[in-house]
C-alpha positions in Angstrom: 0.0 0.0 0.0 1.3 3.4 -1.0 1.3 6.2 1.5 -1.1 9.0 0.6 0.3 12.5 0.6 -1.4 14.7 3.1 -1.9 18.3 2.1 -1.1 21.3 4.4 -4.9 22.1 4.5 -5.7 18.5 5.6 -3.1 18.7 8.4 -4.6 22.0 9.6 -8.1 20.5 9.5 -7.0 17.6 11.7 -5.2 19.9 14.1 -8.3 22.1 14.4 -10.5 19.1 15.0 -8.2 17.8 17.8 -7.9 21.2 19.4 -11.7 21.5 19.3 -12.2 18.0 20.8 -9.6 18.8 23.6 -11.5 22.0 24.4 -14.8 20.2 24.7 -13.2 17.5 26.9 -11.7 20.2 29.2 -15.2 21.7 29.7 -16.7 18.3 30.3 -13.9 17.5 32.8 -14.3 20.8 34.7 -18.1 20.6 34.8 -17.9 17.2 36.3 -15.5 18.2 39.0 -17.5 21.3 39.9 -20.8 19.4 40.0 -19.6 16.4 42.0 -16.8 17.7 44.3 -17.8 20.1 47.0 -14.5 20.3 48.9 -12.5 23.4 49.6 -9.8 24.0 47.0 -11.7 22.9 43.9 -11.3 26.2 42.0 -7.6 26.5 43.0 -7.1 23.0 41.6 -8.8 23.8 38.3 -6.8 27.0 38.0 -3.6 24.9 38.5 -4.7 22.6 35.7 -5.2 25.6 33.4 -1.7 26.8 34.2 -0.3 23.4 32.9 -0.7 21.4 29.8 -3.0 18.8 31.4 -5.8 19.4 28.9 -3.4 19.2 25.9 -1.0 16.5 27.0 -1.0 12.9 25.8 -1.8 10.0 28.1 1.4 8.2 27.3 4.4 8.2 24.9 3.2 5.1 23.0 1.0 2.8 25.0 -2.4 4.5 24.7 -3.8 7.8 23.6 -0.5 9.2 22.5 -2.0 12.3 21.1 -2.9 15.9 22.1 -5.7 15.8 24.6 -5.1 12.1 25.4 -4.6 12.7 29.1 -7.9 14.4 29.7 -9.7 11.8 27.5 -8.1 8.9 29.4 -9.1 10.5 32.8 -12.7 10.7 31.6 -12.6 7.2 30.3 -11.3 5.9 33.6 -14.1 7.7 35.4 -16.8 6.1 33.2 -15.1 2.7 33.6 -14.9 3.1 37.4 -18.6 3.8 37.7 -19.3 0.6 35.7 -16.8 -1.5 37.6 -18.3 -0.5 40.9 -21.8 -1.3 39.7 -20.5 -4.7 38.6 -18.8 -5.3 42.0 -22.1 -4.4 43.7 -23.8 -7.3 41.9 -21.5 -9.6 44.0 -21.6 -7.6 47.2 -24.6 -5.3 47.8 -22.9 -3.8 50.9 -20.3 -1.9 48.8 -20.8 1.9 49.2 -18.5 4.5 47.8 -19.0 8.2 47.8 -19.4 9.9 44.5 -16.7 12.5 45.4 -14.2 9.7 45.9 -15.1 8.2 42.6 -14.7 11.5 40.7 -11.5 12.5 42.5 -9.6 9.3 42.2 -10.6 8.7 38.5 -10.1 12.1 37.1 -6.9 12.9 39.0 -5.1 9.5 39.2 -2.7 10.7 36.5 -2.5 14.3 37.7 1.3 14.4 37.9 1.6 13.6 34.2 0.9 17.3 33.5 4.1 18.9 32.3 5.9 15.6 31.9 5.7 15.2 28.1 7.7 17.1 25.5 7.5 16.9 21.8 10.4 15.3 19.8 11.1 13.3 16.7 12.3 9.8 15.9 13.5 8.2 12.7 11.1 5.7 11.0 11.7 3.9 7.7 9.1 4.7 5.1 7.8 1.2 3.9 7.0 2.7 0.5 10.3 4.5 -0.3 12.7 2.6 2.0 14.0 6.0 3.2 14.3 7.0 6.8 12.0 9.9 7.8 11.5 11.9 11.0 8.1 11.6 12.6 6.8 13.5 15.6 6.7 11.8 19.0 6.2 12.5 22.7 9.0 11.9 25.1 8.5 11.5 28.9 10.6 13.9 31.0 11.5 12.5 34.4 12.2 14.7 37.3 14.9 14.4 40.0 12.2 13.6 42.6 10.5 10.9 40.5 8.5 8.7 42.8 6.1 6.9 40.5 3.1 8.7 39.0 0.6 7.1 41.5 2.3 8.6 44.5 3.2 11.7 42.6 -0.4 12.4 41.6 -1.7 11.8 45.2 0.9 14.1 46.6 0.2 16.8 44.1 -3.6 16.5 44.5 -3.3 16.7 48.3 -1.8 20.1 48.0 -5.1 21.5 46.7 -7.8 19.2 48.1 -8.0 17.2 51.4 -8.1 13.5 50.5 -9.2 10.6 52.6 -6.7 7.8 53.3 -8.8 5.5 51.0 -8.5 8.0 48.2 -4.8 8.4 48.6 -4.3 4.6 48.7 -6.4 4.2 45.6 -4.4 6.7 43.5 -1.1 5.4 44.8 -1.9 1.8 43.8 -3.8 2.5 40.6 -1.0 1.0 38.5 -0.9 -2.2 40.5 2.4 -4.2 40.1 3.4 -1.9 37.2 4.4 0.8 39.6 6.1 -0.9 42.6 8.7 1.2 44.3 11.7 -0.2 46.3 9.7 0.3 49.4 6.6 -1.4 48.2 5.7 -5.1 47.7 3.2 -7.3 46.0 2.1 -8.2 49.6 1.3 -4.6 50.4 -0.5 -4.2 47.1 -2.7 -7.3 47.9 -3.5 -5.9 51.3 -4.5 -2.5 49.8 -6.9 -4.2 47.3 -8.4 -6.5 49.9 -9.1 -3.7 52.4 -9.9 -0.8 50.0 -12.5 -1.6 47.3 -12.0 1.8 45.8 -8.3 1.0 45.2 -9.1 -2.3 43.5 -11.9 -0.8 41.4 -9.7 2.2 40.2 -6.9 -0.2 39.1 -9.4 -2.2 37.1 -10.9 0.9 35.5 -7.5 2.2 34.5 -6.4 -1.1 33.0 -9.7 -1.4 31.1 -9.1 2.0 29.6 -5.5 1.3 28.7 -5.9 -2.2 27.3 -9.5 -2.3 26.0 -11.4 1.0 25.3 -8.3 3.0 24.2 -6.7 0.2 22.2 -5.9 1.2 18.6 
């Protein structure tokens, strides 16, 4: 199959469509937070987001939603998945009760610390049609000196604006499961968190469903 040549106008149209979609998602995100979260610090938190690239950043460098606006789209996807996962779990245990604020906060902000962590770059890819190497745009992840894993990093950053419960902190810290174990963590501690905190278990499932199912290309 030959690669089709994309015109400058077509590139601009795609860019405009992505920017419009990202703007719509940011409005949806903010409205959801304002409607469901009534804790002190909400507006300060949203103002912080506006000062970052949270609403324009990708969700990852290559694994899922590696595109402008991917991070906010992923956050909303995880929220929708978390609501469904909790309802599914309730079909097994009707005593499960989780506050809506906790669901919104943990789902929408579980990847908060990814804001400002991606930078645009390029890499060389061989064109299958011409056999020549070409530069294509990519996102690179910029690690900081205080890197502590994005679960813990997100919980720490969110706590600076909104008071979180221990269950919410634990859910965000462990949302990556065994993919984000630190030298001071263990699979045993992870298992204990999931067995005692249903929100932590449900958030991890919602995040994995988004990453490996609903956002799969």
